[in-house]
N, C-alpha and C positions, 0 to 999 in steps of 0.2 A: 504494500500500500503506500501511498505518497501523500504527503502534506497538501493541504489544497492550495492551488495555483491560481493567481489571478489569469483572466483570459478576454480576449476580445472576440466576438463572433462577427464574422463579415460573409458576404455572399462568396461563394467559390470563383464566380468570374472575377471578383475583386481582390482574390488572394494574393497574388504577386505583388500587385501594387502595395497592398496593406502591410505583406511582410517588409517591402523595402521602406516605406515609411517608418514602420516601427523600429527597424535597424538602424535607420538613420539618427533616430532619438534613443538609441541604446535601451530599448523597453523589450524587445522580443527575448524570452529566454530560448537560445538554440539548443539547450541542453534536454529539452522536454520535447515530446512528440506534438507534431500538430495534428488535430482530431477531425474527420471528415463525418460531420452529420447532415443527412438529407443534402440540402443544395446550399451548406454553410461549411465554413470553416472555424474552428476554434484554435486561435492563435496564442500559445502560452506567453504570459509576460513575467518579467523580473518580479520578486515579491514586492517590491516598493513601488512598482508602478501604479500611479493613481489614475482614477477615472478623469480627472481633468487633464492629466498629460497624455492619456491615451485618445481623448476625445480632440484634443489639440493637434494631435499627430494625423488622426484619421478622418477626422470631420464626418461627412454623412455617410461614410464606408462604414462604420461603427453601428452594427445592429444590437449588440449586447455586451455589456462588461459585468463580469462576475467572477465567482471562485469555484473551484471544482478540484477533484483529484485528476492529476495529468501524468501520465507515467513518464519516467526520464527514458531518453533514447537508449538502445540498446548498447552495449559497451563496444568501442573500436576507435579507431583515429576519429578525432574532432576538427583537426585542421589539415590543409593539403600537405603541410611540412611533416606532420606527423604520419601522414599515409605514404610518404615517399621517402622518409629516412630508411636509409638501406637500399634504396634503389637509385637515387640520384647520388652523385658524389657530394659529400657532406659540404664543401666548398660554394656548392651552387644552390642549395637550398634557400638561400636569402634572396635568391633572384626569382623564386616563384610569383605569379602573379597574385596580388592580394585583393584585386577586385574583378570584376566581369561585368558584361552588358546582359540583361535578360530581355529577350524580345519575345514576348508571348511564352512559349514552352521550350525555346532555344537558348542556350546559354553561349555567349561568345566570349572567348579567352584573347588576351594579346600576349603571345609568347615572346619572351627576350630571346634575341639571336644566339646567346650563349646556351639557352636550353632548347633549341630547336631539334636536335636530334632526339630529346627525350619527350616531344610533344604528345605523342600518343600515351605513354605513361602518364604524363599530367593530365591529359583528358579524362582518361580512365579514373584514376584517383579522384579528380573533382567530381565525375559523375557519380561515384560510390557515395561522396558526401552530399550530393543534391540529386537524390533520384527522381525528384518532383520534375525535372527537365526532361524530355523525350531526347534531345539532340545537344551535342556540345561541339561548337565549330571553333577554330582558330582562325584569326584575320591573316590574310595572305596579301602583302602589298597595300599601297594607299588607293584612297578613292581617286577616281580619275573618270576623265572622258566627260561630256556633256550630261549624261544620265547619273553621275556622281555615284558609281558602283564600285565595288571592291571584290577581289575573290576570296573564298573561304575554303578552309579544309574540314573534312568530318574528323573529329578525335574520337568519339563514341556516341554510341546510340543510333536513332533513326536515321538515313540520309535524307535530310530535307533542308531546304531554305525558306519554305513558306509556312505562316503561322497567323494566327490572331492574337494582336497585342492589345492590352487594355489600359487605357488610361484615364481616370476620375470617371469610369464607367462607360467610357467611349471606346468602342470596339473598332480596331483599326487592322485591316488585311494587308499584311506584310509578305514580301518575298525579297529576301536580302541579296538574291544573286541578280536581279533585274530591275530594283529601283531602290533609290537612297531612303534610309529611315534611321534615325538615332533615338534610342530611349532617353539618352541624356538630356534630351530638351523637353523633358514632361513639364516640368515647371514653367517652363518659357511658352509652351502651348497654351498652359492654363492661364499665365500671367497675361498674354495677348488676348485670349478670348473674355476674360474678365473686363475688359476695356470696353469691349463692343456693347452699343445699345441697340434697342430694338429698332427696326427701321433702316440700319445702316446698309450702305453698298460697300462691299469689301472686295477688293483684288488682291488674291494670294497668287503672285507671279511665278513662284517656283514650287508649286504645292507639294511635289513628291507624291507620297500616296495619301497626301491630304489629312494631316493632322490638324494642323492649324483651322483649316475649313470643317473639318468635323466637330471640332470643341466649340468653334463659335456656333455652327448651326444647331448644335445639341441643345445648347443654352440660350439661344436669342432668336428674335424672328429678324433675321438679317438676310441678306441675299450675297453669297459668297461664289464670285467667278473664280474658280480654281484652275490655273493654267500648268501645264508642264509640257517640254518638249518630248519626253519620254512616254509612248503609248502604254508600256507596261505599267507604269505608274499610274497613269488615270484610269486603266482598266482595274488595278487594286482599289483604287477610290471608289469606282462605280460598285464594287463587291462591299465596300464598306457601308456605303449609303444604303444597301438592303439589310444591312445588320443591325442598323440605329435608329431609334426613334428620333426624328429632329423636329426643331421648331421652326428653324430657317430653312432656306433652300441652297443647294451647292448645285452650281452649274460646272461639270467638269469640261476642261476643254484641252485637247492635244494640239499645241502651237507652240511656234517660237515667239517669246514674248515681245521681242524687237518688231515683228511685223504685226501681232495680233492688238497689242494694246493701242498703238496710235490709231488703228483702223477702227476701233469699237470704243473707244473712250474720249471724252473730251472735259475735262475739269468737272466729272460728276461721280467721282469715287469719294467716298467719306474717309476710306482707310486702305492702304497698302501695306502687304506682308511682303519684304524683300529677304526672304531666308536662302540666300546664295552668297554666303561669306566670301568664296573666291570669285565671284563676277558679278555681284549686285553694282558694283561701282559704274559698270558698263551700260547700266540701263536707267540712270538716273534722269535722262532727258524725256524718255518715255513715261517714267511715273511722274515727273511734273506736270505732263501735259494731261494725265489722267486724273490727278487728285485735285480736289476743289479748293479752294482758299478756305484755311482753317482746318483742313483734313491732315490726318495723320499718317507719316511714313515710319514703319518699322523696319529700319535698316541694319543688315548684320554684315560684319566684316571681321577678318583676321587682323590682328593688330598686335605689334610687339608688346610684351607685357608691361616693359618701363613705360609708366607714364601713359598707360592705356587709353584712360578717359579723355585726356587732352588731345592725344594723336587723333582719336576718333572724331572728337568735336571739331578739331580744325579740319579734318578731312571732309566730313559732311558739309560744312560750310563752303568749303573750297569747290565741293562738286555741285552743289545747287545754285551757287552763284554763278558759275561757268555755264550752267545751263540756262541763264537769265531769269532766275526765281530768287524768291527772297525766303528764308527762315524766319517765320514768326516767333517760334519758341523752340528750343530744344529741351523737351520736356523730362527726357530720361537719358542717361548714359551709363551702362553698366556691363558688367561681365557676365557672360552666359556660361562658359565652360573653357577649361585648359584645352588647347588643340594641339599644341606641340612643344616641346623646350623652350622657352622664353616667347610664347606665343600664345594669345587667348582669344577666344571667338567673342566679340561685343555686339551689343544692340544699342542703337541710338534710336529712341521714339522723337520724330521731328514733326512739328507743327509748320505746315506751309502756310506763306504769308498771302 
């Protein structure tokens, strides 16, 4: 028998997101089992996890907070270092990946060059510690091409790259092999969607599989024109539209934004999302033509980490002024995520004059 353990009950479909949110706040007790009851999961919490802390971490994902007996996991390695001790040379253990990306039921590892010959052992060890994933992949090379995709290699489990990823209850069809998607932008998708008001016209210029568009339309009576040059990405977005109950409307478009935007918009868009940090600067003229005065542009770019905010602020002012328009206000400049050594992805929320 075990002592009573606090738990958070969440819907199965929200389980992965809830686990990540609880782990981020150090509330999840990873030494105890997750219990599956009907269409819900009971996530075990540390003894001192309060209702207030759990509610703050999970928001409306939390269905119930309570206490009950929850068994400890069967004994065995609890970390990837423990699982690979005696398998990898001792001096390499400190290089093992400490984090991973979770896309639906696919886990993605980034294997350091020094450990590449041991990648399958690492994948199997990781999978034994995280059996909730069906597939473990590792990244091969950098994101490249106009479709912004990369190669992956199967390390363990089912050979697949397609899954359904859930963010704040929003279901997103993803195929890593054919269309760009990053689970690390979860909070950014939510942040931008929260700013939208009912009745807005939104242009998502590089929508990918549509996470911004889906978050917005799920929560607001807005119209989102979601453009991408990659037909595979738009096909996945169309799948997602069938899986979600939306308040607003998403119009999926396969097109080159350079051509489509000037031909279809003339200062009549309330908000533009430019999540193409390696190429957004090339589309400033088109965006300024599309957005109305007082409208908002969410502009993303890669910036050297030193003095990143001022660098991005100066860049967007220069780009928009060169396009013949004025910035009424730079509402927000903030870091989104680390993208490379000494480089960060940043966002600027810009109001056009």
